[in-house]
C-alpha positions in Angstrom: 9.2 -22.3 -6.0 7.4 -19.7 -8.0 5.9 -20.2 -11.4 7.1 -18.1 -14.3 4.6 -15.3 -14.5 3.4 -13.3 -17.5 5.3 -10.0 -17.5 2.3 -7.8 -18.4 0.5 -5.2 -16.3 -2.4 -6.3 -14.2 -5.1 -4.6 -16.2 -3.6 -1.5 -17.6 -0.8 0.0 -19.6 2.1 1.6 -17.7 1.0 5.1 -16.7 2.2 8.0 -18.6 4.9 10.3 -17.2 3.7 12.4 -14.3 0.7 10.2 -13.5 -0.2 7.9 -10.6 -0.3 4.1 -11.0 -3.9 2.7 -11.0 -3.1 1.4 -7.5 -0.1 2.7 -5.6 1.4 -0.5 -4.7 5.1 -0.6 -5.3 6.8 -1.5 -2.1 9.8 -0.6 0.0 12.4 -2.8 1.4 12.9 -3.9 4.9 16.2 -4.9 6.5 15.0 -7.1 9.4 15.6 -10.8 8.9 16.4 -10.7 5.2 19.5 -12.8 5.5 22.3 -13.1 2.8 21.4 -11.6 -0.5 22.4 -13.9 -3.4 21.2 -14.2 -7.0 22.1 -16.6 -9.8 24.7 -15.4 -12.4 23.3 -12.8 -14.8 22.9 -13.4 -18.5 24.2 -10.9 -21.0 21.8 -8.1 -22.0 18.9 -10.0 -20.3 16.2 -7.6 -21.4 17.0 -7.8 -25.1 14.0 -9.0 -27.0 12.0 -9.7 -23.8 8.6 -8.5 -22.7 8.6 -5.4 -20.5 9.4 -5.6 -16.8 6.9 -3.7 -14.6 7.5 -2.4 -11.1 5.2 -5.0 -9.7 3.1 -8.0 -10.7 0.5 -10.0 -8.9 1.4 -13.3 -7.4 -0.8 -16.0 -8.8 -0.8 -19.5 -7.2 -1.0 -22.5 -9.5 -4.4 -22.5 -11.2 -5.2 -26.1 -10.2 -5.1 -25.0 -6.6 -7.9 -22.5 -7.2 -10.3 -24.8 -9.0 -11.6 -26.6 -5.9 -12.6 -23.3 -4.4 -14.5 -22.4 -7.6 -16.2 -25.8 -7.6 -17.3 -25.3 -4.1 -18.8 -21.9 -5.0 -20.6 -23.4 -8.0 -22.0 -26.2 -5.8 -23.2 -23.8 -3.1 -24.5 -21.1 -5.5 -23.6 -18.5 -3.0 -21.8 -15.7 -4.7 -21.8 -12.8 -2.3 -23.6 -11.5 0.9 -21.3 -12.8 3.6 -21.0 -16.3 2.2 -18.8 -19.1 3.7 -15.6 -18.0 1.9 -16.1 -14.4 3.1 -16.6 -15.5 6.7 -13.6 -17.9 6.6 -11.3 -15.3 5.1 -12.2 -12.8 7.8 -11.3 -15.5 10.5 -8.1 -16.6 8.7 -6.9 -13.1 8.2 -7.5 -12.3 11.9 -5.6 -15.4 12.9 -2.7 -14.6 10.5 -2.4 -11.0 11.5 -3.1 -11.5 15.2 -6.2 -9.3 15.1 -9.8 -10.0 16.1 -12.0 -7.7 14.1 -11.6 -7.7 10.4 -14.2 -6.6 7.9 -13.7 -7.4 4.2 -14.5 -5.0 1.4 -14.8 -5.0 -2.3 -11.8 -2.7 -2.5 -9.6 -0.6 -0.3 -11.0 2.8 -1.4 -14.6 1.7 -0.4 -13.1 0.5 2.9 -11.5 3.9 3.5 -14.6 5.8 2.6 -16.7 3.6 4.9 -14.2 3.8 7.8 -14.4 7.5 7.7 -18.2 7.4 7.7 -18.1 5.0 10.7 -16.1 7.5 12.8 -18.9 10.2 12.4 -16.4 12.9 11.4 -16.9 16.5 10.3 -14.8 19.5 9.5 -11.1 19.0 8.9 -8.9 15.9 8.7 -5.1 16.2 8.7 -3.5 14.0 6.1 -0.5 13.3 3.9 0.2 14.8 0.4 2.5 12.0 -0.3 0.2 9.0 -1.1 -2.0 7.6 -3.7 -5.0 9.9 -4.5 -7.5 7.5 -2.9 -6.3 8.6 0.6 -7.5 12.2 0.1 -10.4 11.4 -2.3 -12.0 9.4 0.5 -12.2 12.6 2.5 -13.9 14.5 -0.2 -16.4 11.7 -0.7 -17.3 12.1 3.0 -17.5 15.9 2.7 -14.5 16.3 4.9 -11.8 19.0 4.4 -8.3 17.7 3.8 -5.6 19.6 5.6 -2.2 18.6 4.1 0.9 18.7 6.3 4.5 17.9 5.3 6.2 14.5 5.7 9.3 13.5 7.6 12.2 13.5 5.1 13.6 10.2 6.5 10.4 8.1 6.7 8.2 9.8 4.2 5.3 9.5 6.7 3.4 12.4 8.2 5.7 14.5 10.5 4.2 14.5 14.0 5.4 18.1 14.6 3.6 19.3 11.5 0.4 17.5 12.6 0.4 19.3 15.9 0.9 22.7 14.3 -2.0 22.2 11.9 -4.7 21.4 14.5 -7.5 23.9 14.6 -10.9 24.0 16.3 -12.4 22.3 13.2 -9.9 19.4 13.3 -11.6 16.0 14.0 -9.2 13.4 12.8 -5.8 12.4 11.5 -5.4 10.2 8.4 -1.8 9.1 8.1 -0.5 6.5 5.7 2.3 3.9 6.4 4.2 4.9 3.3 5.7 1.9 1.4 4.8 -0.2 4.5 7.2 1.9 6.7 5.4 2.4 10.0 4.3 5.9 11.0 5.4 7.2 14.4 2.3 5.7 15.9 3.2 6.6 19.5 3.6 10.3 18.7 0.5 10.4 16.6 -1.5 8.7 19.4 -0.2 11.2 21.9 -1.3 14.1 19.7 -4.7 12.6 19.0 -5.3 11.9 22.7 -4.3 15.4 23.7 -6.7 17.0 21.3 -9.5 14.5 21.3 -9.0 13.4 17.6 -9.7 10.2 15.8 -6.9 8.4 13.9 -7.6 6.2 10.9 -4.5 4.7 9.2 -4.3 4.1 5.5 -2.5 0.8 5.7 -2.8 -0.1 2.0 1.0 -0.9 1.9 1.3 -2.5 5.3 -0.1 -6.0 5.2 2.0 -8.2 7.4 4.1 -5.4 8.8 4.9 -5.6 12.6 6.5 -3.5 15.3 7.7 -4.6 18.7 4.1 -5.1 19.9 2.7 -7.0 16.9 0.8 -6.0 13.8 1.1 -2.4 12.9 -2.6 -2.6 12.0 -3.6 -2.6 15.7 -2.9 1.1 16.0 -5.4 3.9 15.6 -9.2 3.9 15.8 -9.2 2.0 12.5 -6.7 0.7 10.0 -7.6 0.2 6.4 -6.0 -2.4 4.0 -6.0 -2.7 0.2 -6.0 -6.2 -1.4 -5.7 -4.8 -5.0 -3.9 -6.9 -7.5 -0.7 -4.9 -7.1 -0.5 -5.4 -3.3 1.6 -8.0 -1.4 -1.6 -9.9 -0.5 -4.2 -9.6 -3.2 -7.8 -10.8 -3.8 -7.8 -9.5 -7.4 -9.7 -6.5 -5.9 -10.4 -6.1 -2.3 -9.8 -4.4 1.0 -10.5 -4.6 4.7 -11.0 -2.5 7.8 -9.4 -3.6 11.1 -11.6 -2.4 14.1 -10.6 -2.3 17.8 -13.8 -4.0 19.0 -16.8 -6.0 18.0 -19.2 -3.1 18.3 -17.3 -1.0 15.8 -16.9 -4.0 13.4 -20.7 -4.6 13.6 -21.4 -1.0 12.6 -19.0 -1.2 9.7 -20.5 -4.5 8.6 -23.9 -2.7 8.5 -22.5 0.2 6.6 -21.0 -1.9 3.9 -24.3 -3.7 3.4 -26.6 -0.8 2.6 -27.2 -0.2 6.4 -29.1 -3.5 6.8 -29.2 -5.0 10.3 -31.5 -7.8 9.3 -34.0 -8.7 6.5 -36.3 -5.8 7.2 -34.3 -3.3 9.3 -32.1 -0.5 7.8 -30.4 1.7 10.4 -28.4 4.1 8.3 -27.6 5.0 4.7 -25.0 2.4 3.9 -23.2 1.4 0.7 -22.6 -1.8 -1.2 -19.0 -2.6 -0.2 -19.1 -6.4 0.2 -16.4 -8.7 -1.1 -17.6 -11.5 -3.4 -17.2 -15.2 -2.7 -14.8 -15.6 -5.6 -12.5 -12.8 -4.3 -12.7 -14.2 -0.8 -11.9 -17.7 -2.1 -8.8 -16.4 -3.9 -7.8 -14.7 -0.7 -7.9 -17.9 1.2 -5.6 -19.5 -1.4 -3.3 -16.5 -1.4 -3.0 -16.8 2.4 -1.6 -20.3 2.1 1.3 -18.9 0.0 1.8 -15.5 1.7 4.9 -16.5 3.8 6.8 -17.7 0.7 5.7 -14.5 -1.2 7.1 -12.3 1.6 10.3 -14.3 1.8 10.9 -13.9 -1.9 10.3 -10.2 -1.7 12.7 -9.8 1.2 15.3 -11.8 -0.7 15.2 -9.4 -3.6 15.0 -6.3 -1.3 18.1 -7.5 0.5 20.1 -7.9 -2.7 19.1 -4.4 -3.8 20.0 -2.9 -0.5 23.3 -4.8 -0.3 24.5 -3.5 -3.6 22.9 -0.1 -4.0 24.1 1.3 -0.7 27.6 1.2 -2.3 26.5 3.5 -5.1 27.4 7.2 -4.6 24.3 9.4 -4.8 21.8 6.6 -4.2 20.1 6.2 -0.8 17.8 3.4 0.2 14.9 4.1 2.5 15.2 2.5 5.9 12.3 1.1 8.0 11.5 1.0 11.7 9.5 -2.2 11.2 10.4 -5.2 13.2 9.1 -7.3 10.3 8.8 -5.6 6.9 6.8 -6.8 3.9 9.1 -5.5 1.1 6.1 -4.3 -0.7 8.1 -1.6 -2.5 11.8 -0.8 -2.9 12.1 3.0 -3.2 15.5 4.7 -3.6 16.4 8.4 -3.4 18.4 9.8 -6.3 20.5 12.4 -4.7 22.6 15.3 -6.0 25.8 13.3 -6.1 24.4 10.8 -8.6 25.4 11.4 -12.3 21.7 11.5 -13.4 18.6 13.1 -11.9 15.7 10.9 -11.0 13.8 11.5 -14.3 16.8 10.7 -16.4 17.3 7.4 -14.5 13.6 6.6 -15.0 14.0 7.3 -18.8 17.2 5.1 -18.9 15.3 2.2 -17.4 12.4 2.7 -19.8 14.8 2.4 -22.7 15.8 -0.9 -21.3 12.1 -2.0 -21.2 12.1 -1.8 -17.4 9.3 0.2 -16.0 10.2 1.7 -12.7 7.7 4.1 -11.0 8.0 7.6 -9.5 5.8 7.0 -6.4 4.4 9.5 -5.6 4.9 12.0 -8.4 3.3 14.5 -8.6 2.1 15.0 -5.0 -1.7 14.8 -4.4 -1.6 18.6 -3.7 -0.8 19.3 -7.3 -4.1 18.0 -8.6 -6.8 20.5 -9.4 -9.3 19.4 -6.7 -6.7 20.1 -4.0 -4.2 22.7 -5.4 -6.3 25.7 -4.4 -6.3 24.7 -0.7 -4.1 26.8 1.6 -2.5 23.7 2.9 -1.6 22.5 -0.6 0.9 25.3 -1.2 4.3 23.7 -2.2 6.1 26.2 0.0 4.7 24.6 3.0 5.5 21.1 1.9 9.2 21.1 1.0 9.9 17.6 2.1 7.0 16.3 0.1 8.0 18.0 -3.1 11.7 17.0 -2.6 10.7 13.3 -2.2 8.4 13.5 -5.2 11.4 14.6 -7.3 13.9 12.2 -6.0 12.2 8.8 -5.3 12.0 6.0 -7.8 10.6 2.5 -7.0 12.4 -0.5 -8.4 10.8 -3.7 -9.7 10.1 -6.2 -6.8 7.8 -9.2 -6.9 7.9 -13.0 -6.7 8.9 -14.4 -10.0 11.1 -11.4 -11.0 14.0 -13.1 -12.8 17.4 -12.9 -11.0 19.1 -11.6 -14.1 16.6 -8.7 -14.2 17.3 -7.8 -10.6 21.0 -7.8 -11.5 20.4 -5.6 -14.5 18.5 -3.1 -12.4 21.5 -2.9 -10.0 24.0 -2.7 -12.9 22.0 0.0 -14.6 22.1 2.2 -11.5 25.7 1.5 -10.7 27.0 2.1 -14.2 24.9 5.1 -15.2 26.8 8.1 -16.4 
């Protein structure tokens, strides 16, 4: 089973109202294969006198299991630069995910920036306003123009019809995000991209382990980019990866993340230092041994939430098209029929020392580096701004006490 974990944030205090989490990793629930949802009997007033409960918390395997990995690193004295742990983790992730070409990175944002660089893009890239800011920041770092289009109100992913309508002669790519791990309409996006000769790079920060009927959701697009930040389902403390469709693309990405070096004396293009260290890779190898139990525990909690919250008037749970979801977040919509608005419910939880999150509030388009763009006008993004005002993500992670899960449900069900 899971060890009792310290209920403190990863490396930061809870963000102030109206701000984004340091990493946007607070997952959604899936319904496939969750089984019966049961919890142990709740205690009275379970949060009284306890440490705060946060929306997520990193899973940490027993420390003694990590020590042999550290001892090996100390013996080899290889700390970075494509060491044995790095190489093994790329292989093991490929095997686990059913993918052949995985490139590890120091973090997901560097991976996204490098992936965009590898596609040789220019001009405009159509993207989502409903995501963590790293999605659009990566475009600015590549001197690309974000063009924001509205999301589907049901999935919270980019709406294919809005993508098609936003394409101009300057459009070179589409950058969708699998929001909360809920798969985008990949078939529709591919059809649009193929018709107009566009590249597709998926921000798959939330989508580790998610599958559709054909396998990993990460196989879609020209590239898919993962985050292994401490708040993610699978974490390496900090980390990320790019999934490439072929060996040639992976090789170029591997050059780009290592300053552009091909060999000891040859530099082929202006790269960056995006390499994952051996310690991070070693931790990833250990995490991978536990990932199935981590996902199972997340799905158990998600199933309990879904079973009980679907009965509450004015509360809607997000559904997923995934064949196998990762329950990385559990977002709910606070609708007009509920006695409180979303912010009042958020404040109620905070008074109980339970820190839910308003992902993603405010939308990216409200920030000053984007708000002046024509595509950032709220009038053109009604679904985005509606979701930003209605969605709240509930605590979900391995080690979350059953009585706290019950308290979350009771708080929502009994609010007035």
